[in-house]
C-alpha atoms as one frame of an Amber mdcrd trajectory, in Angstrom:
protein
 -60.816  58.367 -45.185 -63.906  56.253 -45.866 -67.327  57.543 -46.815 -69.747
  58.031 -43.871 -72.393  55.360 -43.309 -75.092  57.940 -42.531 -75.186  61.700
 -43.026 -78.067  63.875 -41.809 -77.969  67.490 -43.052 -80.436  70.232 -42.084
 -83.300  67.743 -41.628 -86.548  69.268 -40.424 -90.013  67.745 -40.159 -93.315
  69.128 -38.962 -96.786  67.734 -38.508 -99.204  70.617 -38.936 -97.974  73.290
 -36.534 -95.864  70.828 -34.487 -92.129  70.965 -35.283 -90.869  67.409 -34.701
 -87.319  67.984 -36.017 -85.557  71.319 -36.481 -82.406  71.413 -38.646 -80.809
  68.169 -37.405 -77.191  67.521 -38.476 -74.878  64.597 -37.723 -72.677  61.982
 -39.354 -72.142  58.341 -38.439 -68.825  56.879 -39.599 -68.099  53.205 -40.242
 -67.490  51.500 -36.887 -69.299  54.139 -34.831 -71.798  53.125 -32.184 -74.566
  55.688 -32.195 -77.732  56.047 -30.127 -80.692  58.394 -30.187 -81.585  59.395
 -26.655 -84.305  61.782 -25.626 -87.643  62.275 -23.968 -90.919  61.135 -25.492
 -91.749  63.474 -28.342 -88.110  64.472 -28.952 -88.212  63.206 -32.559 -86.274
  59.929 -32.318 -88.916  57.838 -34.070 -89.595  60.553 -36.621 -85.915  60.636
 -37.556 -85.718  56.830 -37.822 -88.812  56.820 -40.041 -87.173  59.402 -42.305
 -83.910  57.432 -42.489 -85.727  54.210 -43.415 -88.033  55.894 -45.930 -91.202
  55.214 -43.937 -91.994  58.933 -43.805 -91.459  61.480 -46.606 -88.688  64.062
 -46.344 -89.722  67.696 -46.019 -86.471  69.590 -45.566 -82.821  68.560 -45.650
 -80.945  65.541 -46.935 -80.223  62.069 -45.628 -77.503  59.931 -47.192 -77.385
  56.263 -46.191 -74.571  54.057 -47.499 -73.908  56.583 -50.276 -77.531  56.862
 -51.462 -79.922  59.754 -50.887 -83.217  59.206 -49.057 -86.091  58.988 -51.496
 -83.768  57.453 -54.093 -82.448  54.435 -52.214 -81.756  51.507 -54.507 -79.666
  49.181 -52.350 -79.117  50.957 -49.029 -82.295  49.738 -47.319 -81.592  46.132
 -48.298 -78.306  46.390 -46.373 -79.744  47.562 -43.030 -82.301  46.405 -40.493
 -84.517  48.554 -38.301 -87.149  47.899 -35.681 -89.084  51.057 -34.916 -91.362
  51.233 -31.873 -91.526  47.508 -31.358 -89.685  45.927 -28.447 -87.532  43.045
 -29.591 -86.777  41.651 -26.143 -88.550  38.949 -24.161 -89.188  40.126 -20.593
 -88.568  36.731 -18.993 -85.103  36.382 -20.582 -81.944  38.103 -19.426 -80.219
  40.639 -21.664 -77.590  38.026 -22.575 -80.278  35.440 -23.410 -82.102  37.977
 -25.603 -78.855  38.804 -27.432 -78.089  35.118 -27.988 -81.594  34.530 -29.329
 -81.268  37.497 -31.674 -77.847  36.280 -32.889 -79.225  32.766 -33.454 -82.179
  34.096 -35.487 -79.855  36.293 -37.531 -77.588  33.327 -38.248 -80.616  31.323
 -39.446 -81.671  34.146 -41.785 -78.158  34.412 -43.248 -78.025  30.673 -44.001
 -81.206  30.869 -46.121
């Protein structure tokens, strides 16, 4: 069995007295399609900021591509993340937006 792509174990985060995340646990295996769904204020952005190292860990562990958060050496260079910034153009269809994104990615790979 292969090593998980992402492992979240007992991750908690608070801002003052506000508990944004409370002992979150899950694993994402290679090939999984995974989404974070929840109401505003549920902690989706907070968790993504922790995974990408944009916010410091308080409690728990995050392992991304075999490396622990806070000590990433190569993991972040192997992923991409857009947090709280829409990447779609309103006047294009979903398919057109996906094609545009694929085209831009192909251009970046060729560099």
